[in-house]
N, C-alpha and C positions, 0 to 999 in steps of 0.2 A: 374572155374565153377565146382560146386560139384553136387552130385546126386539130391539134392533138387532143384537146379536150373534147371536141366534137366527135372525133374518131372513136374515142373511148366510150362516149355515150352511145353512139350508133352500134358499136360492138356489143355493148351491154344489152341493148334492145334486141339485136339479132339473137343473142344467146337466150334471152327470155322467150322469144318466139320459138326457138328450137326446142326449148324445154316444154313448151305448150304442145308442140307437134308430137314430141315423144310421148307425152302423157295421153294425148288423144289416141295415138296408135296403140299404146298398151291397153287402154280401156276397150278399144275395139276388139283386140285379141282376147282379153279377159271375158268379155261378154259374148264371145263367139259370133261376132258380127259376120254375116255372110259375105259382106263386101270386102273381106280382108285382103283379097288379091288386089282389088282396085285400090284399096288403102295403101298397100305396100308399094304399088306403082306410083301413087301420088306422093308417098313419103320419099321415094327415091328422087322424084322430080323436085320436091321441096328441098332436099339436101343439096341438090345441084344449084337450085336458085339461091339458097343461103350462101353457098360457096361463092357464087358469082357476086352476090351482094357484098360479101366481106372483101373480095378483091377490089370492088369499086370503091368501097370505103377506104381501103388501104391506099388506093391511088389518088385520093384527094390531096390537094396541095394547098 
């Protein structure tokens, strides 16, 4: 297994985590969760964190 294989696996894991985040956010909206604003703020922070993580994975050598 080389670095490209590891990068691919890490990107797949990140994508799975993003799908989970989206599903949780949709459920909160669908159930009328009163903390939706906090959830939206957290979702934005999570998107930024995933973006930084992807960049770090891409930078692996």
